[in-house]
C-alpha positions in Angstrom: -167.5 160.8 -40.3 -165.1 158.6 -38.3 -164.8 156.1 -41.1 -163.8 158.8 -43.7 -161.2 160.3 -41.2 -159.6 156.8 -40.9 -159.7 156.3 -44.5 -158.0 159.8 -45.1 -155.2 158.7 -42.4 -154.9 155.4 -44.3 -154.8 157.1 -47.7 -152.5 159.8 -46.5 -149.9 157.2 -45.1 -149.9 154.8 -48.3 -149.6 157.9 -50.6 -146.9 159.5 -48.6 -144.9 156.4 -47.9 -145.1 155.3 -51.7 -144.0 158.6 -53.0 -141.2 158.8 -50.3 -139.7 155.5 -51.3 -139.2 157.2 -54.9 -138.7 161.0 -53.9 -136.0 160.6 -51.1 -133.7 158.4 -53.3 -134.3 160.9 -56.3 -133.6 163.9 -53.8 -130.4 162.2 -52.9 -129.4 161.6 -56.5 -129.9 165.2 -57.8 -128.0 166.1 -54.5 -130.9 168.1 -53.3 -129.2 168.0 -49.9 -129.0 170.0 -46.7 -126.0 172.1 -46.1 -124.8 172.1 -42.5 -123.6 175.5 -41.2 -119.9 175.0 -39.6 -120.7 177.0 -36.6 -123.3 174.4 -35.5 -122.8 171.3 -33.5 -119.8 169.1 -35.0 -122.2 166.1 -34.8 -124.4 167.6 -37.1 -121.9 167.4 -40.2 -122.9 163.7 -40.4 -126.6 165.1 -41.6 -124.7 166.8 -44.6 -126.4 166.0 -47.7 -129.8 165.0 -46.0 -132.5 165.5 -48.7 -134.6 168.6 -48.1 -138.0 169.2 -49.9 -139.5 165.9 -48.4 -142.3 167.7 -47.5 -143.6 167.2 -51.1 -144.7 163.6 -50.3 -147.2 165.1 -47.5 -148.7 167.8 -49.9 -149.1 165.1 -52.3 -150.9 163.0 -49.7 -153.1 165.8 -48.6 -154.1 166.5 -52.3 -154.9 162.8 -52.9 -157.0 162.7 -49.7 -158.9 165.9 -50.4 -159.6 164.7 -53.9 -160.6 161.0 -52.9 -162.4 161.2 -49.5 -163.2 165.0 -49.9 -162.3 168.6 -48.4 -164.8 168.5 -45.9 -163.2 165.6 -44.0 -159.9 167.8 -44.1 -161.7 170.8 -43.0 -164.2 169.3 -40.2 -162.7 171.6 -37.8 -163.7 174.7 -39.7 -167.3 173.6 -38.9 -166.6 174.2 -35.4 -164.9 177.5 -35.7 -166.1 179.7 -38.6 -169.7 179.9 -37.6 -168.9 180.4 -34.0 -166.5 183.2 -34.8 -168.9 184.9 -37.1 -171.6 184.7 -34.3 -169.2 186.3 -31.9 -168.3 189.0 -34.0 -172.1 189.9 -34.5 -172.2 189.5 -30.8 -175.1 187.1 -31.2 -173.8 184.0 -29.4 -174.7 181.6 -26.8 -172.5 181.0 -23.9 -171.0 177.8 -25.2 -170.4 179.4 -28.2 -168.1 182.0 -26.9 -166.6 179.4 -24.7 -165.6 177.5 -27.8 -164.0 180.5 -29.5 -162.0 181.3 -26.3 -161.3 177.7 -25.7 -159.5 177.2 -29.1 -156.3 179.0 -28.9 -155.6 177.2 -25.5 -155.9 173.8 -27.7 -153.5 175.2 -30.1 -151.4 176.4 -27.5 -151.0 172.9 -25.8 -150.7 171.1 -29.3 -147.9 173.4 -30.4 -146.0 174.0 -27.3 -142.7 172.4 -28.5 -143.0 174.6 -31.9 -143.6 177.5 -29.7 -140.7 177.0 -27.4 -138.3 176.4 -30.4 -139.6 179.6 -31.8 -139.4 181.7 -28.8 -135.9 180.4 -28.1 -134.8 181.7 -31.4 -136.7 185.2 -31.0 -135.2 185.5 -27.3 -131.7 184.6 -28.4 -131.6 187.0 -31.3 -133.1 190.0 -29.4 -130.9 189.4 -26.4 -127.9 189.0 -28.7 -128.7 192.4 -30.5 -129.6 194.3 -27.0 -126.6 192.9 -25.3 -124.0 193.5 -28.1 -123.2 190.0 -28.3 -124.1 187.9 -25.2 -126.4 184.9 -25.4 -128.9 183.4 -23.4 -128.7 180.1 -24.8 -125.5 178.3 -25.9 -127.2 178.0 -29.2 -130.8 178.4 -30.4 -133.3 176.9 -31.1 -133.5 175.1 -27.8 -133.0 171.7 -28.9 -129.2 172.7 -29.9 -128.9 174.6 -26.6 -129.6 170.9 -25.1 -127.6 169.0 -27.3 -124.4 171.4 -26.3 -125.0 171.1 -22.6 -127.8 173.0 -21.8 -128.4 174.3 -18.2 -127.6 171.1 -16.4 -124.2 170.5 -18.4 -125.7 167.2 -19.8 -125.2 166.9 -23.6 -128.4 165.5 -24.9 -128.1 162.9 -27.7 -130.7 163.3 -30.8 -132.4 159.9 -29.7 -133.0 161.6 -26.0 -134.0 164.9 -27.7 -136.5 162.9 -29.9 -138.0 161.0 -26.7 -138.2 164.3 -24.7 -140.0 166.3 -27.5 -142.3 163.3 -28.5 -143.3 162.6 -24.9 -144.0 166.1 -24.3 -145.9 166.5 -27.6 -147.8 163.4 -26.7 -148.8 164.6 -22.8 -150.0 167.9 -24.7 -151.9 166.1 -27.3 -153.7 163.9 -24.7 -154.3 167.0 -22.6 -155.9 168.8 -25.6 -158.0 165.6 -26.5 -159.4 165.4 -23.1 -160.2 169.0 -23.1 -162.1 169.0 -26.2 -163.6 165.4 -26.0 -166.6 166.5 -24.1 -167.1 169.5 -25.8 -167.9 168.1 -29.3 -170.0 165.1 -30.4 -167.6 162.7 -31.8 
């Protein structure tokens, strides 16, 4: 299975890179670019016209991988969750199986912590804004815009610094998730 996963990764990388080489210039040509809001950070105006819909190359890559390597390669995690959840729902489970069911949300939490922070910052900002009749918790939501505008410390984060910060936190959380899962399943 490991060889198939490596093959899937290589195929997905090549397909998305190949399609992206043609898709991004095409999207620029047809002006399928991003509009930047005027109330956002001024330095974001340089991003005006950045092509959107680039996710099409990833969808194509996933389709090619599923058709060439197989769907079961992409859905390997399903084997670990669906039978376990079905047994848990019927109350015919072993201790390790229910442990797996309870453990998986923790994996998702650590893997997606930055997405959760970004989403929660929006929810908190909008809710507080409405309840307080115009007051804000963050200088701007989502949270990375708050940091760009000076955040709590007064330091204005550059886009590169934010990338390094978010990447580092995501990498640490991915390692924590991997270590947590490594001994639970036979790889």
